[in-house]
N, C-alpha and C positions, 0 to 999 in steps of 0.2 A: 751312813747319812742318809741315802734315800732308801727308805724301806717300803717294799711293796707288800700291802696287807693281804691276806688270804681271802679272796672275795669268791663267795660261792653263790650261785644263782638261787634265788628264792624257791622255797617249796611251796606245795599247794597248800599246807596248813599255815594259816597266819600270813598269807602271802603279802597283804598289804603292808604289814609291819616289815617283814623281810625286803620287800622292795624298797621302802624307805631307807631301811639301813643300807642297802646296796648302793642306793643312789647317793646317800652321804658319803660313803667310802670312796665312790667314783670322783665325787666333787673334791675330797681331800686329795686324791692323786693328781686331779687337774690343778688344784691350788699350787702344789708343789712343782708341777711341770712349769706353770706360769711364773712361779718366783725364780726358778732356775733360768728361764727365758729373759725375764727382766734383768736379772744380775749380769748376764751376759751381754746385755745391750747398753748398759752403763757407759762404757767407753764410747759408744757411739754419741750419746747424748752430749758427753763432756767435749768431744772434738768438733761438734756442730757449730757452724757460724751463724746461721739463720733459722729462722722457723720452718722454711721450706726444707732446708737439710735435716731438722728434727723430723718432720712429717714424713719425709722420703725414708729415713732410717726407720722410723717405727713401722712403716707399711712394709718395707722390705725385710727387716730384721725380726719383726715380732707378729705382725697381722697375718701376712702371707703365709709363713710357716705354720702358725697355729691352725689357719683356716685348712691348709693342706693336711695337717695332722688329723683334724676332727672330721675332715671329709673322708680320709682314709679309715677312720674308725667307724664311721657311719657305714662305709661300703663293707667293712668287715662284718658289721652287725647284720646287714642285709645277706651277706654270703652264708652267714652263720644260720640264719632264717631260713635260707633255701636248703641247706643241708638238713635241718631239723625237719622241714617240710618233706623232702624225699626220702629220709629214712623213716618218717613217721607215716609215709603213704602205704605202709604194709597194713593199714587197716586199724590202726589206734587213732581214734578221732581227737583224743587229748593231744597227742603230738602234733597232728595236722593243725589244730588251732592254735597250738603254741608256736610253731613255725610260721603261720600267718601272722601272728600278732608281732613276732621279731621282724619279719620282713617289713610289716606296716611301719614300725618305729624306725627301722633303718632307712626306708624311704623318707620319711619325715625328717631324719636327721640329715640326708643328704639334701633334701631340699632347703633346710635351713643354712647349712653351709654354702650352698651355691647363692642363696639370697645373700648372705654375708659378704660373700665374695663380689656379688654385684653391687651392693651398697658401699662398699670401700672403692670399688672402681668408679661409681658415679661420684662420690666425694672427691676422689683424687683428680678426675677430670674437671670438676667444678672449681677446685683451688688451684688448678694447674700445677699440681706437684707430681704429676706421673713421670717416671722416667723413661 
C-alpha cells in the first residue's frame, strides 16, 4: 500500500534537475502521509458537535502532529548537515560547502515549522479554541 521510493541525493552533474526530481519525490511522500493522517481523522469530524470541537480536533489530531513531524525532519536534516561538515572538515572544500548548505536549509526548515506552530497558537488563542 505505502511504497517508499528509492530517493538518492542529487549528484553534482545536472544537480538542478536532480534536485527538482528529489523535491517532487519528497512531496509525493508528504502527500501520502497527509492523506493517511486525514483518513484517520475522519471519525473525529463525524463525532464533532460544534465548530469549536472540529477546530480543536483538527489542531490536536492533524496540525500539531504534522508540525512536530516536520520539525523533527528539519532537525534531522540539520544534524545530517553537521555530520557532513564534520566529516568534510578533513580538507575537502566541496564537502564543507555541502555541509554548510544542508545546515542552512535545516535551520530554515526549523524556523518555518516554529513559525507555523506560533501562527496556529495565535489563531487558537484568537478564536478561543485552545484546550
